[in-house]
N, C-alpha and C positions, 0 to 999 in steps of 0.2 A: 415419503414425507421427509425423510432425513435429507435426501439429495435436494429436494425443493427448498428446504429451510437453509441449507448451506448456500445454494444458489442465490437466494434472496439476500443473505448476509453479504456475499461477495459483491453482488450488484449494488447494494446500498453503500458499502465502503468505497467502491469505485466512483460512484456519484459524489460522495463526500470528498474524495481526493481531487476530483476535477474541479469541484467548487473551491477547494482550498487553493489550487493552482491559480484559478481566476482571481481569488482574493489577493494572492501575492502580487499578481501583475497589476491589478487595477486599484488596489487599496493600499497594500503595504509599501510597495515600491514608490508610488507617488508621495507617500508620507515620509519616506526616507530621503527622497530627492529634494530636500529642503535644508536650509541652514539650521542646525540644531540650536536648542536653547542653552545647551551646556558646552558650547564651543570652547576649546582650550585656546589660551593665548598663543600667538605665533609671532615670530620675528623674522624679518627678511633683511638681508644686508646687500647693498650694492656698492661697488667701488669704482672710482674714477682715477686713472693714473695720469700724471702730468697735466693736471687741470689748472686753469686760470680762474681765479675766483675773488670776489669782493669779500673783505673781512673787516668788520667793525669791532674794535676791541679797546675798551677804556677810552672811548671818544675818538680813537684814531681810525681813520678810514683809509684802507690800503687795498691795492690789487696784489695778490700773492700768487705764487705758483707752488704746486705740490700735489700730493695724492690725497684724495678725499674718500671718506667712508660715510655712506648714508644708511641709517638704521631705522626701520619702520616697525613699530610694535602695535599689533592689533589685539584689543581686548574686548570681549563681549560684556555688556552691562545687564545682568539679570534683573535688577530692580527696575531700571528704566524700561526694560523690555516688558516686564509684567505690568507696568503702569500705562502702557499704550492703550488707547481707546479708539472707538470708531472703526474706520476701515483698516487701521493699522493693527488692531488687536488680532493676534493669531496669524497675521500676514507678514509682520516685520520683526526684525531684531535690531537692537541698538548697539552700535559699536563705538568704542573710543579708539582713536588712532593718534599716535604720536610719532613724529619723525625728528631725528637730529642728524645734522651733517657736521662732521668734525674732521680736522686734519689728522692724517695717520701718524705724522712724525711727532707731534707734541700734544695730541688729543684736544687741542683748542676748538671750541665751538664756533662754527661758521654760520649756521642758520638752524632754525627749529620751527616747528609748528605743531599744533594740537587741534583735534576736531572731534565732535560727536555727531553722529548721523544715524538715520534709520535706513536699513536695507531690506528690500523684498527678499523673503526667504527662498523663493524659487528662481527669480530672474537675476538676483544680485544687484538690481538697480537701486539707486538712492531714491527714497520716497520723501515727499513733503512732510515735514514734522516740525511742530512748533518749538521743540527743544533743541534743534540742531544749531551748531555754532562752529566757527573756525577762528583760530587764533594763530596768525603768522606774523603779527607785528606788536605783540605784547598786550593785546586787548581782544576779547572775544567779540567776533562779528556775528551777531545773532540774526542779521538780515541775510545771511548767506542762504542760497537755495541750491542745495546739491541735486544733481540729476545724473541720469545715465549710469554707465558702468564706472566704478572707481577702483575697487580692490578685488573685484570678482566678476566673472561672466556667468551667464545662466547655466543651470544644469542642462545637459544635452545642447551645448552650444552648436549653432548652425554655421554653415559656410556662407555667411552673408556679412554685410557691413553692420557695425554697431557704433554707438556713440559713447565716447569716454570723456569723463569730466576732467578738466584741467584746472588744477588748483590756482595756478598763477593767473589764468584768464578768468577764473570763476564762471566758466561756461563749458558746454560740451562741444566737441568737434568730432567729425566722422573718423572712425577707424575702419579701414577697408580690409576685407579678407585677402590675404596675400599668399596663401598656400599652406601646405602641411610640412612638418619637420619632426623627425624622431629625436626626442631628448630623453635620455636616461630610460629608454625602453618604452616611452609613451609617444604615440603619434599625436603631436600637438597641432593645433590650428594657430597660424601666425596672422596677427593683425597689425596693421601699420597706420599710425596717425601722424600726419605731417602738418605742423604749424609753422608758418613762415612770416617773420617780421610783423607780428601783431603787437600793437601798443599795449602796455600795461598801465593800469590805473593805480599809481603809487601814492597819490594824494600828497600829503605833507612830506613824505619820505623822499620826494624828488629834489626838494630844496637843498639839503646838505650834499647831495651828489653833484648838483650843478656847481655849488660853491667850491667843492673840492676839485673837480676835474674840468670844469669850464667856468672859471671865475667871471669871465666877461659875458656869459650868456644870461639872458633874461627869461628864457623859456627852453624847453626841451622835452624829450620823451625817451622812454626806455622801450625798445622793441624786443620782442621775445620770439625765439624760434625753438622748435623741439621736434625731433623725429623720434617718436615713441613706438617701440615694437614690443608687442606682448605675445608670448607663446602660452596658449591656453589648453588645458586638458579638456577636451570637448565633453567628457562624461560628467565631470563635477563642476566645470567652469573655473577651476582653480588656476591661478597664475603659476606657471612652472618656471618661467624665465621672463625678465623684463629688462629692456635696454632703453635708455633715454639719452639722446645726444642733444644737450641743451646749450643755448647761447642767448645771452642778454647783452644788449649794446645800448649805452647811453648816447643819444644823439641830441646835442644842444643846438639851439638856433644860431649860435656863434661858437666857433672853435671846432676841435677835432673830436670825432666820436671815440668813446672809450668802451672797451670790452669789459663788462662786469662779471661775466661768467662764460666760460667755454670748457665744458666737461662732458665726458662720455661715461655715463654711469651704466653699470650692468650688474646683475646678480652675481655674487661670487659662487664658486662651485659648491660650497657647503649649503648655501641657501637653495640652489637648484636641486641638489640631492634630497634635502629635507622636503622640499615642495613636491618632488616626484614621489617620494615614499608616502607622504600623506595622501596624495592623489591615488596611488595604487591601492592603499588600504581602503579608501572610500569606493574606488571602482570595484574591488573584489567583493565588498559587501553588497553593493548594488547589483553586480552581475550575478552573485549567488542567489539573491532573492528575486531578481527579475528575469533570469534566464535559466540557470542550472536547476534550481529547486522546482520551478514550474514545469520544466520539461520532464524532470524525473517524476513528479506527481502525475502529470498527464499520462506518461507511459505506463506507470503502475496502475493508475486509475482505469485506463483502457483495458489493460490486461485483466484486472479484476472484473470489469464489466463483461468482457468476453467470457471469462470463467463462469460468472454468474449465469449468463445466458445459456452456456453449454450445460451447466448443471441443471438448470430449469428444463431444458429440452430432454435431458436424460431422464429426469424424474417423470416428465410427461410420457416419454416412450415406455418407461417401466410400468406406469399406471395403465397405459393403453394395452400393453401386453397382458397384464393381469386381468383386465376386464375381458379381453378376448378369451382367455383361458377359462374364466368362470362361465362365459356364454357357451363355450363348446362342451363343457363337462356335463354328464347326465345328473339330474337332480333327484329322480325317483324311478322305480321300475313300473312300467305300465302293464296292467293286467290285460291279457287278450280278451277281446270282446266275443261273447258267446250268445247263442240265441236263448230264448226263454226256456224251451224244453230241455236243452242240455243243462241249463242251470238247475232246473227242477230235479232232473235225474241225479245230478251231483249232490244236491241237497239231500235227496232220499238215501243215496248211498252213504253219505257221511253220517246220516242219522242212525244207520245200523250199528254204529259204535265199533269198537275195536280197541286193541291195546294202544293204538296211537291216536285214538279219537279223543277229542275234548268234549264229547257229548256225555252228559251225566245220565245214566240209566234211571228209569222211574223207580220209585221206592216200592218194595215188596210188602204185601200184607201177611205173608206166611213165611215163617222161618224154616219150613220143611219142604224138601224136594220130593218128587214122586218116587225116586229110587230109595232114598234113605233119609231117615230123620233122626237127628241126634238130640232133638229137643222134645220133651214129653208133650203129648197132645193135651189141650186144655179140656177139662171135664165140662160136660154140659151143665148148665145151671139147673138146680133143683128147686122146685117151688117150695113155698113155705110149709105147706101141709105135710108133704113127704118128709121134710126135715124134722117136723115135730114128731112124726111117728118113729 
């Protein structure tokens, strides 16, 4: 019974460990492979050397040359996230993103924008949300419709083409998978998006540009080109490195085109290192819960299952042996069978008594034997008449 009980316990624990391993793979890991609700703020810095850029300062519009630094700050908004309703509730998180571009030499601001948007927690795609807005011209544009990948790719990114949202175009364009590359110990997926001479909708902002750089023009346009390359950690979908080779050219209907922007922005080494470290931490956590822990639990669970089965078989074997032993052992001594006459003779002999006989002799009516008597004989009774005489 003891072996059988131990075997049952081992088998039960083994089943429990296998169930726990399945839970880690199919329940816990998918829950972790999502943007968290308590995401820490992150900053990424990209730098462009020897850039040509438009700078508007105190009403002065000029084309300058120099080094630029772009800083993007991403902050999660818990309150706005908690207020999401409908299909977005539990599916999305709200981010606030701000970017500034400044000159490295004198810290003067060149451009800036701010935005709030909702992102899918798994795919990283921008989702339709009534509260989204973009401000890149001093006024919030609440009619903006973010879509596609913007600041993140999906968890478990695939080797396929994706769409990346471009803020200048206010639309998505294809980003093609272009291969893999090891960056800071992470095998990243490289995606390339190429935008060539597409017109920008600047609205009223076009008028001062024409007045400054093409006074005789009555109309014109600004065409925009960008070769955007993104290196993505395929496990977490995080950007490890980003490079954008941007160009904007004012093309008036009369006069010479003017280059408003010609800059090659790329993440600096500190940003790449920080991005890789964050990705490694997330990868390690996911790998621990989705690979190492389940494998360990499965191995241990199978070992306990096998141990439980062996203990159960051993208990059965012991029980079977004991049963056979009881079946083979004599339980009582059989009396030999005799015929009736022999039985009667044995009874008669036994009745003769003897020192070892358990037969009780019949009671005697006389205390005196024939040879000798030690007890006086009883006198005969005398009738009443003789007694009186």
